[in-house]
Structures are given as structure tokens and as C-alpha cells.
N, C-alpha and C positions, 0 to 999 in steps of 0.2 A: 363792685364785682364785674370783671370782664368775662365775656363769653369765651368758651374754649371747648375743645373736644373732651370726651370723657376720659378718665384715667384708664378705663378698660381699653378704649380705642387707641390710646397712646402707646400701648404695648404691642400693637399689631402693625405689621408692615406689609407692603405688597410683596407677594411671592416672587422670588428671584426668577422662577420659571416664567412668569408673566413678563417680568422686566426684560428678559432676554428675547422673548418673542417680539416685543416692541422694538428692541434694538435690531433684531434680524430684519424686520420690515423696513427699518430706517436705512439699513445698509444693503438691502436687497439680497440677503444670503439665503442659504437653505436651512430651514428650521429643524434642527435635531434637538431642540431644547424642550418644547412642550409636547406632552404625550397625547396628541390629538387623535392618533390612530386613524389616518385618512386613507384607508385601504379599501373602502367600499362596504356598503350596508348589504347584508344578505337579503335576497329577494323576498323570502317569507316575512321578514321583519317589516320591510317597506310596504309590502302588500297588506299585511295585517293592520298597519296604521292607516293606510289609505281607505281600506274597507270600513274601518271604524269611523273615520271622518264622513264617508259617504252615507253611513248608517245613522249619522247624527249623534255619535258618542262624543259630545263636545261640551258637556256640562261638568259641574263639580262631581267628584266621586266621593265615596265614603272616605273618611279621614285617613284610613289606613290602606286605601287602594281598592281597585276593582276586584270583585271576587274571582274573575277569570285569571287575573295575574297572581293573586295570592294563592290560588289553588295550583297554578302552574309552578310557582316557586316551591310550594310544599312538596309537590311530586319530585321536582328536581333536587331538593335538599335530601330527600330520602334516598333517591337513586344515586346521586353523585357525591354527597357529603356525609351520608350515614347519619343524618339528623332527622328524627321524626318530629314534626311540628303540625299544629292545628292551624289551618289557614284562617279560621275565624277569630283566633285569639292570640296567635304567636307570631304573626307576620305583619310588618308595617312597611308599606311602600312609601318612599319619600323622594325628595328632590336630589337624586343622585346618592352615591355612597357617602360623599362628603356631608350631604344634608342629613343622612341617616346617622352619621357619627355625631353631628351637632345636636340632633334631637336626643340622642342617647346621653350625651354629656349634660345637657340641660336637665334631663330627667333624673340622672343618677348621681351627679356630683354636686357638692356644696362648695361655696367659695373657700379657697385655701386647701381643698383636697388635692392630692398629687396623683398623677398617672405616670407610670414608668414607660418610656419609649426606648426602643433599640435604635442606636444611631450607627450608620447614617439613616436618618429618619425622613419621612415625607413631611414637608413643611406645613401643609394644611392640617396635619394632625396637631402639630404644636400650636398653631394659631387658633384652632378650634378649642383646644383646652384653655388657652389664655382668654378666649372670648367669653368663657363662662366663669371667669375669675378663679379657675383652678391653676395648678402649677405642674411643671414637668420634672420628672427625674429621668436619668439617662443610664443606659447600659451601652457602652461603646464596644462594638464588635470589631474583630480583627480580620483584616484583608489577608489573602485574597478570597477566602471562603466565607468570611464574615461569621466567625465563630465567637462563642461566649461560653461561660461556665456557670454552674450553680452559684459559685462564690460571687461572681459578678452580679447576679440577681440580688443576693443578700446584701451586698455593699450598697445597692441603690435604694433599698427600702427605708422609710422613715415612719414615724408614728402618725404621719398625715397621709401615707400612701393608701389610696382607695381603689386603684385599678392599674392594669397593665395593658398596653396595646401591642398586638401581634399582627404584623403585616406580612402575609405569606401567600404567594410569592411577593417579594418586597420591591417597592420603589424607594430608593433608586438603585439598590444593590443587586437585585435579581436573586436574592437569597430565598431558598425554599427550606423552611424549617423541617428538621428531621423528626421522626417520632420520638427519638430520645430527647431532643431539645424541648419538644412540646410536653413531654412527660415532666421535665424539670420545671417548666412554667406552670403546669397543672399543680404539682406538689407545692410550689411556691405560693400560688394563688390560694390554695386551700389553707396552707399554714398561716398565711397573713390575712385571710378573709377578704380577698380582693375580687372585684369585677375583672373579667377578661374581655376586653374589647378586641375585635378582630377587623381587619380590612383584607378581604379576599377577592378584590376586584379583578386580580390577574390569575385566578384559580385555574383557568384553562390554557395558560401559557406556560408549558413545562417542557424541559429538554432532557436529553440523555436518559430517558426512561424513568425520570422522577415522578412521584405520585404526590398529589395534593392531599394533605390531611387537615381537616377542619378541627381546630381546638374544641369546638362545641360537640364534636362526636365523642369526646372522651367523657365517659360516664361520670367521673368524679367532679368534673367542672361544668357539666351540661347546664345546670341550673343557674350558674353565675356568668355564663358566657353570652355576649351579645354578638352574634355573627352578622357581619355587615358585608354586603357585596352588591353586585349590579351587573349590567350588561353593556355599560358604556364602552368598554374596551373590547369585549368579545364580539359584539355586533357592530363595532365602529360607529357608535351613536353617542359620542361624548356630549353633544349639545342637546340631547333629548332629556337628560337629567332624570333618569329612572334608576333609583337604587332601592335597597331594602335592608331591613334588619329582621333577624329571626332570634327570638329569645323566649324565656319563660314568660307566661302571661302576666306575672306580677310586674315585670318590667315593661312588657310590650304595651300594656294599656296606657301608661303614662307617656311612653315614647310616641304613641299614636296621638294622644291629646296635644302634646307639644308640637308634633308635626302639623296638626290642624292649625295651631296658632301661628306658626312660623311660615308654612308653605301653603296651607289650606289643603292642597292635594297635588300630586304629580300630574302632568299633562294627560288627560283622559285617553285620547285616541292613541297616544304613544305607548301607554300602558298595554293596550291590546296588541300593538305591534310587537312588543317584547314578549308578551304571552304567546303569540303565534310562533315567534322564533324558538322559544323554549320547547314548545310542543312539536314543532315540525322539523327542526334541525337535529339530526341524529349523530351518532358517534363519528361517522365519516367526516362530518363538517369539522369537528374538533380535532380529529387526527390530521386532516389536511391543513388546518390552520396552524397547528403546532409545527408541521413539517415546513410550511412556508416561512414561519417566523424563525425556525432554526436556521434556514438558509440565510435569512437577513442577519441573524445574530453572527453567524460565521463570517459573513461579508464585512460587517463593521469591525469585528475584532481583528480580522486580517489587515484591514486598512490602518487601524490604530497601531497594530504591531509594526507594520511597515514604516510608519511615521515615528516610531520610537515612543509612542504614547501607550505604554503597556496596559492592556485591559485586565480587569478582574472578571473573568468570563462568567456571565450570568447563568444561574441555574433555572430561572424562570422569569416571568414578566417580559418587558421589551425595552429595557434600559441597560446600559453598561457604564460602569465607572472606570475611568482610565487615569493613569498616572500622567499628570500634565507638567512635570518638572522640567521637561525639555523646552516648554514654551516660555518665551520671555515674560517677565512680570514677577512681582513679589507676592501677589495674591492670586487666588483662583479667579477672581473677577477680572483682573488685568490680563490673565492668561486667556480667559474666555473671550475677552474683547480683541485680543491679538488674533486669535483664531478666526473670529468673525471678520475683522477688517482685512487681514492678510490672506486668509484662506477661504472666506465666503461661507463658513459653516457656523451655525450657532449651537452652543452647548450651554449647559447650566453650571455655574461655578460650584465647586464642591462645598464651599462655605455655607450654601443654602441647606445643607443636610446635617450640620453639626451645631452644637450649642457653643463650641469654642473654636479654636483655630485648627482643629484636626483635619478639616477638609481642604485646606489651602492648596494642597498638591493634586487635587482631583477635579475632573470635569465629568459631567453626566451627559451621555448621548442617548437619544431615543431613536430606535430603528423601525418604528411602526410607520413606515413610509412606503409609497409605491416603489417598485423595484427601480424604475428609471431614475427617480429622484434620489433614492438611496445610493445607487451606483455613482451618480454624479457627485454626491457628497463624499463618498469614499474616494473617488479620484482626486478630489480637492484636498482631502486629508493626506493622501499618499504623496501628493506633489509638494507638500510643505517643505521648505528648506530650513531644517532645524540643525543647530549645532550638535 
């Protein structure tokens, strides 16, 4: 017998987002591929973490997180999401929202179970599902507003379907699910007895007066919804790895136990930094952030339009998918590499967000960048000489 990687690992590949970041470094381009959100950490968040370090909060925490953070999350969930949860039993702090989803999948899915994803999807959701030996089903949404129908949901369900993932606001499309659409999903989940996994990491990035609605706030699916979010994007702390899940205590207990086995705990002093941010930053912070990112959204969409790379204008989050058919190349990867080599801007190939070839004409751009860097990227895009 020869040694080899596991069959499970053989199904997992490095995320194209990471690949393009590496390529961007190699060519010295401006990185609009990875959603690092390098626009600055709010002072209360930095100060809270530093004060925690100075006070000696540097040891293991309880497996589900420090009480201060769990309590802050519970207050925030009631205030902003319309979800009542007990910080002692219903909240689990983990290693980022991706870590929270991984622990939920390990806790609630058996090998061979299926989870339905809306595509364009976030690749880490797919790889997390595959990593626990589960499988993916797909509902393909229609551009430019990324719509679907109840019939699309029914066409995706099988006798192995165990859950559905809702990412709102969505990466990579910027879609914000409407109350009507969430109602369809809720009815579907109840009818087929499914878990509803959510990824709400971009919940505070909303445009044109849109409102974020958490699926877990819908009474008929509250007990089957695992609400997953975090502050990596909102507080520009993607490297801190502080995420959380909120759900019925029946599920939260095992998610917490798995979190202990996989991560032990999220970084202790950084938990208190996030708690300080939740408690100290008020509505004005979130309004100002939305306004700033709306300006960035408009700037990148104008540049893409000028270059003939028609954007699907995002409703939320901080990514935009654009039609890349004017760029040379037969695949989205070839088109992305042309843009990087000739234009000095890195984007993510659309193929990273679909299970088939539906994304070959798309590129994803991240506009969570400082204004001077984003402006330079936009100038480079506008200067592209395309047929």
C-alpha cells in the first residue's frame, strides 16, 4: 500500500480567491480579488483588545466564548436581528464565521447528506460541506438581480437533502434576499424538514434603503435555523477570526463541543475587542460605513461600465460581479489573468462561484479598499484598451 492523501481531501482545492491573491503579489497588481477589507479598525475595537491583553486576558476561554462577548452578541441579535437568544445556551463563538459553519456542519450533517446552495456561491461554503463528507445541491440564480423561484427550490431537493444555506447579503453577487424570498425558503425548509444555515457576515453593508432580514427571525423556522455571522468585515478584522453561531440550544451544545475539539477557543483578548465594538459603536457608525461603501460601490461600477465590463450592481456586501466577455480569453481564469497582466488589477474568475461553466463570462471585484487604492484600480480598469 502506498501513502496518499485522504479521499476527502482529494475533493478539496485551494480557493481561487487565494490563488488570485498570490498571482496579484507575483505581478505587483492591485488586489481586488480577496475580501480583506483593509479600511481600518474602529478605535473602540482596537482599544478593547489592547485593554484585554494588558489585563491579562490571554488564556483559554470557555469553549463557546467569553461571557462578555456572548452577552454582547445576544443584545445585538435582539436589537438588530429580531432574534431572542440566551447567551448561556444559544451562542457559540468560534474561529470566524467560516469556522462557525464548519462546526455546525460537523455537528448536524452525516456523510452523504446534501445542502442546497444558491449560486453564484461562496466557495468556502462548498469546501466546508465537502470536508464533512456531505454533498451540495444547487439553485442557480438569474442575473442581474440574482432571482430564483419556489419551483427552482423544489427542483433542487432530493431524498438526501438535509439543509439549505442562505448567504444574505451575498458573496459574490451582493444579493440581499427579500422578505418574500425568505418566506419561500422558510416554507420549503418546513415542508422538507431541513436545517437552514445562514451566513450573514455582510449584514451591515446595505444600499439603496434595503433592510437586512435574518431568516432566524421568522418564527416558523427559528428552531431549525443556525444563524452565522461575525465582525471580520464590519470591523475590518478579517485576521482576528472571531465569528459566532446562534441557534436553538439543542444544536448549540454540540456545535460548542465540536468548536472545542477543532479550535479550542477563539483568541481571548480579541473576543473582548469585538465585544467593546458591539457595545460602543452606535447607529451612526453603521450609517457612515454604509455611505462610505456606497460611494466605493458607485466608483467601481462606473469604472467597469466605462471599460465595457457591465456590472450587476450589488444590493449589499462589497463585491460586484461583472460581465467579462470583452476581455480576451476562453475562460474566466484566462480573462482574469489578462486583466492582471495588462491592467494591473486582480479579480476572481467567475468559475470559482459555480459548479459548472456558468461563470466563465464573469469576474468578481472587491471594493473594500482605501479610497486612493480603489481609485487607482478604477483608473487602470478605465484605461483598458478593449475591442
